[in-house]
C-alpha positions as MATLAB code, in Angstrom:
seq = 'MGSHRIILLIVICSFTASSCRKQTPSSEVAEETITVKTQVVGEKVIVIPVRASGRLSSKKESKLSFKTGGIIEKIYVDDGQSVKKDKLLAMLNLEEISSQARQAELALQKAQRDFTRAENLYRDSVATLEQYQNARTGLELAQSNARIARFNLEYSEIRAPSDGKILKKLAEENEITGPGYPVLFFASTEANWVVRVSLTDKDIVRINLLDSASVSFDAFPGHSFACHVSEAGKAADPYTGTYEVELVLQDNPVNLASGFIGKVNIFPSDTASYPVIPVEALVDGRGNTGTVYVIENDMPARRAIVIHAITDGGIVVQDGLKAGEEIIVDGGSFVREGTRIKRD';
ca = [
      95.296   42.330   21.960;
      92.609   43.399   24.368;
      89.816   42.631   21.925;
      91.110   39.104   21.362;
      91.197   38.410   25.078;
      87.586   39.604   25.349;
      86.388   37.278   22.491;
      88.331   34.288   24.007;
      86.718   34.922   27.358;
      83.236   34.943   25.865;
      83.800   31.623   24.071;
      85.085   30.007   27.295;
      82.009   31.191   29.162;
      79.708   29.809   26.435;
      81.278   26.337   26.653;
      81.109   26.430   30.427;
      77.393   27.216   30.401;
      76.749   24.466   27.860;
      78.541   21.930   29.900;
      76.645   22.942   32.946;
      73.292   22.384   31.144;
      74.375   18.858   29.851;
      75.235   17.799   33.326;
      71.620   18.183   34.528;
      70.298   14.651   35.424;
      67.481   13.258   33.138;
      65.612   12.012   36.116;
      64.957   15.590   37.137;
      62.760   16.206   33.960;
      59.046   15.744   34.899;
      57.200   12.951   32.938;
      54.377   14.329   30.705;
      50.862   13.738   31.817;
      48.172   13.230   29.118;
      44.591   14.366   29.757;
      42.032   11.910   28.545;
      38.301   11.313   28.744;
      37.100    7.985   29.993;
      33.830    6.134   30.199;
      32.534    3.012   31.893;
      31.515    0.308   29.403;
      27.761   -0.251   29.372;
      25.764   -3.166   28.170;
      22.658   -3.094   25.927;
      20.167   -5.602   24.487;
      20.998   -5.420   20.785;
      18.867   -6.577   17.854;
      21.160   -6.770   14.830;
      19.282   -7.257   11.609;
      20.238   -9.873    9.067;
      20.713   -8.014    5.739;
      20.230   -9.651    2.362;
      18.753   -9.095   -1.110;
      16.088  -11.224   -2.770;
      13.651  -11.585   -5.626;
       9.948  -10.722   -5.373;
       7.468  -13.325   -6.687;
       3.954  -14.612   -6.177;
       3.574  -17.227   -3.513;
       1.929  -19.369   -6.191;
       3.933  -19.479   -9.479;
       3.515  -22.378  -11.770;
       4.491  -23.643  -15.273;
       1.322  -24.418  -17.161;
       1.324  -27.266  -19.678;
      -0.835  -29.636  -21.654;
      -1.707  -33.120  -20.434;
      -0.954  -34.654  -23.842;
       1.410  -33.716  -26.575;
       0.698  -32.284  -29.961;
       0.758  -29.172  -32.153;
      -0.028  -25.891  -30.466;
      -3.004  -24.476  -32.271;
      -3.363  -21.133  -30.423;
      -1.940  -19.102  -27.594;
      -4.333  -16.349  -26.533;
      -2.132  -14.358  -24.163;
       1.151  -12.374  -24.150;
       3.872  -11.736  -21.577;
       2.750   -9.606  -18.734;
      -0.970   -9.936  -19.492;
      -3.401  -10.092  -16.547;
      -6.036  -12.870  -16.855;
      -9.081  -14.006  -14.861;
      -9.712  -17.427  -13.446;
     -10.747  -20.048  -16.088;
      -9.805  -17.886  -18.998;
      -8.649  -19.975  -21.977;
      -4.979  -19.368  -22.408;
      -3.838  -21.903  -25.024;
      -5.046  -24.974  -26.841;
      -3.649  -27.816  -28.978;
      -4.768  -28.842  -32.423;
      -7.648  -31.260  -31.439;
      -7.994  -33.222  -34.630;
      -6.025  -36.248  -33.427;
      -7.154  -36.005  -29.845;
     -10.826  -35.675  -30.704;
     -10.547  -38.652  -32.987;
      -9.066  -40.726  -30.138;
     -11.859  -39.578  -27.890;
     -14.412  -40.524  -30.547;
     -12.871  -43.954  -30.894;
     -13.136  -44.466  -27.160;
     -16.837  -43.438  -27.134;
     -17.591  -45.834  -30.011;
     -15.772  -48.635  -28.240;
     -17.800  -47.900  -25.083;
     -21.056  -48.081  -27.045;
     -20.184  -51.445  -28.482;
     -19.039  -52.795  -25.113;
     -22.387  -51.587  -23.605;
     -24.333  -53.548  -26.339;
     -22.201  -56.647  -25.880;
     -22.753  -56.581  -22.087;
     -26.499  -56.173  -22.437;
     -26.709  -59.046  -24.838;
     -24.631  -61.321  -22.660;
     -26.619  -60.409  -19.605;
     -29.926  -61.345  -21.337;
     -28.507  -64.536  -22.654;
     -27.121  -65.418  -19.257;
     -30.514  -64.867  -17.643;
     -32.034  -67.290  -20.216;
     -29.272  -69.794  -19.459;
     -27.993  -69.506  -23.052;
     -24.717  -67.814  -22.208;
     -22.306  -69.141  -19.679;
     -21.200  -67.301  -16.586;
     -17.756  -66.843  -18.095;
     -19.168  -65.185  -21.136;
     -21.262  -62.843  -18.956;
     -18.179  -61.960  -16.836;
     -16.022  -61.298  -19.944;
     -18.665  -58.958  -21.332;
     -18.844  -57.037  -18.017;
     -14.985  -56.684  -17.946;
     -14.996  -55.482  -21.532;
     -17.585  -52.831  -20.588;
     -15.506  -51.643  -17.629;
     -12.385  -51.424  -19.719;
     -14.242  -49.404  -22.401;
     -15.583  -47.078  -19.694;
     -12.062  -46.472  -18.321;
     -10.690  -45.785  -21.800;
     -13.506  -43.358  -22.480;
     -12.749  -41.468  -19.233;
      -9.085  -41.247  -20.209;
      -9.874  -39.950  -23.606;
     -12.314  -37.372  -22.245;
      -9.748  -36.256  -19.641;
      -7.003  -35.873  -22.262;
      -9.380  -33.951  -24.505;
     -10.297  -31.608  -21.595;
      -6.573  -30.929  -20.718;
      -5.617  -30.299  -24.286;
      -6.280  -26.718  -23.500;
      -4.825  -24.508  -20.768;
      -7.052  -22.332  -18.618;
      -6.025  -19.886  -15.872;
      -6.069  -21.734  -12.513;
      -6.863  -18.343  -10.768;
      -6.705  -14.652  -11.257;
      -3.121  -13.849  -12.161;
      -0.533  -12.702  -14.690;
       1.371  -14.347  -17.501;
       4.993  -13.890  -16.613;
       6.382  -15.449  -19.754;
       5.448  -17.479  -22.861;
       7.714  -20.567  -23.047;
       6.433  -21.786  -26.449;
       4.871  -20.424  -29.660;
       2.001  -21.443  -31.923;
       2.533  -24.281  -34.343;
       5.274  -25.799  -32.204;
       5.117  -29.394  -31.230;
       5.031  -29.781  -27.470;
       5.248  -32.873  -25.338;
       3.048  -33.998  -22.431;
       3.833  -31.776  -19.411;
       6.249  -29.548  -21.253;
       5.926  -25.916  -19.885;
       4.043  -23.572  -22.223;
       3.237  -20.630  -19.909;
       4.838  -19.303  -16.769;
       1.927  -18.061  -14.570;
       1.780  -16.113  -11.278;
      -1.410  -15.961   -9.212;
      -2.407  -12.513   -7.944;
      -4.803  -14.124   -5.481;
      -1.863  -15.392   -3.372;
       0.520  -13.346   -1.242;
       3.667  -11.708   -2.562;
       6.827  -13.275   -1.244;
      10.518  -12.391   -1.292;
      13.016  -15.289   -1.347;
      16.506  -14.599   -0.061;
      19.565  -16.879    0.370;
      21.476  -16.764    3.765;
      24.699  -18.233    4.950;
      24.860  -20.827    7.785;
      25.931  -18.017   10.155;
      22.724  -16.070    9.535;
      20.232  -18.933    9.142;
      20.739  -20.102   12.741;
      19.508  -16.684   13.898;
      16.224  -16.898   11.908;
      12.905  -18.262   13.277;
       9.486  -18.535   11.727;
       7.458  -15.318   12.069;
      10.449  -13.118   12.626;
       9.573   -9.665   11.502;
      11.314   -8.089    8.465;
      11.144   -5.213    6.081;
      11.936   -4.958    2.353;
      12.466   -1.949    0.059;
      12.532   -1.824   -3.754;
      14.211    0.660   -6.080;
      10.857    1.069   -7.789;
       9.432    2.623   -4.572;
      12.243    4.914   -3.241;
      11.931    5.856    0.411;
       9.223    3.248    1.167;
       9.598   -0.086    2.904;
       7.080   -3.008    3.145;
       6.577   -4.942    6.330;
       6.858   -8.720    6.077;
       7.668  -11.757    8.188;
       9.511  -15.096    7.763;
       7.158  -17.783    6.494;
       9.613  -20.476    5.574;
      13.268  -21.131    6.497;
      15.342  -23.730    4.659;
      16.657  -26.694    6.574;
      19.010  -27.873    3.832;
      21.710  -26.038    1.957;
      21.578  -25.522   -1.780;
      24.040  -28.031   -3.209;
      25.428  -25.450   -5.653;
      25.737  -22.295   -3.518;
      25.855  -23.704    0.058;
      23.203  -21.171    1.171;
      19.788  -21.551    2.761;
      16.624  -20.182    1.189;
      14.343  -18.072    3.406;
      10.847  -16.956    2.320;
       9.310  -13.715    3.537;
       5.629  -12.853    3.070;
       4.616   -9.288    2.525;
       1.811   -8.206    4.829;
       0.334   -5.871    2.247;
      -0.155   -6.601   -1.483;
       0.256   -3.333   -3.405;
      -1.193   -3.549   -6.934;
       1.920   -1.939   -8.560;
       4.316   -4.728   -7.495;
       5.600   -7.010  -10.251;
       7.265  -10.359  -10.111;
      11.046  -10.103  -10.503;
      11.675   -6.956   -8.426;
      14.893   -7.123   -6.506;
      14.473   -6.046   -2.894;
      16.799   -5.147   -0.014;
      15.780   -7.118    3.038;
      16.253   -6.574    6.753;
      15.268   -9.461    9.007;
      15.016   -8.810   12.710;
      15.623  -12.034   14.762;
      13.442  -12.592   17.771;
      16.346  -13.935   19.785;
      18.212  -11.074   21.383;
      21.299  -10.866   23.554;
      23.168   -8.271   25.702;
      26.517   -6.966   24.397;
      28.975   -4.315   25.633;
      28.678   -1.186   23.565;
      31.355    1.489   23.313;
      31.563    4.826   21.418;
      33.212    4.727   17.931;
      35.749    7.333   19.272;
      37.153    4.771   21.702;
      38.507    2.640   18.904;
      42.227    3.360   18.459;
      42.575    1.142   15.301;
      40.760   -1.560   13.581;
      40.917   -4.142   10.839;
      38.075   -6.210    9.682;
      36.065   -7.356   12.714;
      38.889   -6.655   15.205;
      40.072   -3.469   16.841;
      42.042   -2.008   19.719;
      41.030    0.189   22.666;
      42.740    1.404   25.842;
      41.364    0.122   29.175;
      42.261    1.736   32.508;
      43.908   -0.775   34.774;
      45.417    0.462   38.108;
      45.000    3.987   36.869;
      47.205    3.283   33.796;
      46.240    2.732   30.159;
      46.514   -0.842   28.920;
      46.082   -1.736   25.259;
      43.299   -4.325   24.694;
      42.270   -6.141   21.490;
      38.525   -6.624   20.923;
      36.287   -8.512   18.525;
      33.583   -6.345   16.949;
      30.172   -7.900   16.553;
      28.600   -4.967   14.636;
      28.670   -1.159   14.252;
      25.376    0.496   14.849;
      24.051    4.019   15.184;
      24.418    3.615   19.004;
      28.101    2.624   18.860;
      30.351   -0.353   18.482;
      28.877   -3.718   19.700;
      31.717   -5.740   21.133;
      31.568   -9.506   20.897;
      34.697  -10.335   22.901;
      37.469   -8.501   24.724;
      35.540   -6.167   26.967;
      33.144   -6.539   29.865;
      30.432   -4.210   31.199;
      31.820   -2.035   34.029;
      35.362   -1.695   32.688;
      36.734    1.833   32.196;
      38.044    2.728   28.757;
      39.522    5.880   27.085;
      37.045    7.437   24.719;
      38.993   10.658   23.948;
      42.777   11.074   23.812;
      43.632    7.400   23.265;
      45.715    8.210   20.177;
      48.155   10.245   22.338;
      48.864    7.601   25.031;
      50.848    4.394   25.240;
      50.844    1.667   27.791;
      52.188    3.008   31.039;
      51.560    6.693   30.078;
      50.570    8.890   33.028;
      47.055   10.136   32.513;
      44.671   12.598   34.042;
      40.924   12.150   33.615;
      39.080   15.084   32.140;
];
């Protein structure tokens, strides 16, 4: 019996002690204090580049064609071939065109004889003034026709307008081509190299003529070429809704080739000051928005921000923060609004 009384006494004491602990008021438990690191928001002048990709080409690229139509007799060049100025590139079969030019020359000779005869007769008062004037008009018409025929004969061949390179043959020998129909795609190497990029309306408003830029190509790893904005489109492409911007390379390396795809960074001349915060201050983010904790009355307050850009120097804030405000940069993930904090 004695052992049973001892066990019962122990159980009663255990319940009594438990009841005593449960009766301790919750208000007597000290609220936890979180140690955080804070920083005053600074402001910096930021130049955020406009990034795009574009195609390299010569400043002067043209589609070369014949003035008249006919059968292509000969094409003397191939794709990618370098040529010198005035080199003969292609020519038509000249049999028909030469015959037309010969007809025009013969007609001119006859008109010259008719005019000379009418002029002599008019001086001798044998021919009338009208006959003399008609002969002179006939001579002028024959001269015009002869000039046209000689011009057509001259432009029945294609010569290089400058030193350059044949980018592509657009026709072949023995094909019939029409007047002005492209036969060769030509790029001048005497002109500057340019990169043409397409920008959205949000980016085009930041671009000005002569803004500096850089471009890099996969063909030249680790190397970038300095350039500047030479043209900026003022009307959107009706199909894509983008605006074309042309960049001129300041150097013309000999190994560049038309068609290279380049990665472009354009540095707008217009700058602005923005609040900049460390990346660690961002509690969460989605897209161009995020959340930070701002110290208000010595207490953390959750604040939504709009992110303008993320750079090596930190997060550039477009809206939601001002320079001089104090934010939590370390420990923000452990606090909530109203949490007691202690600055490290």
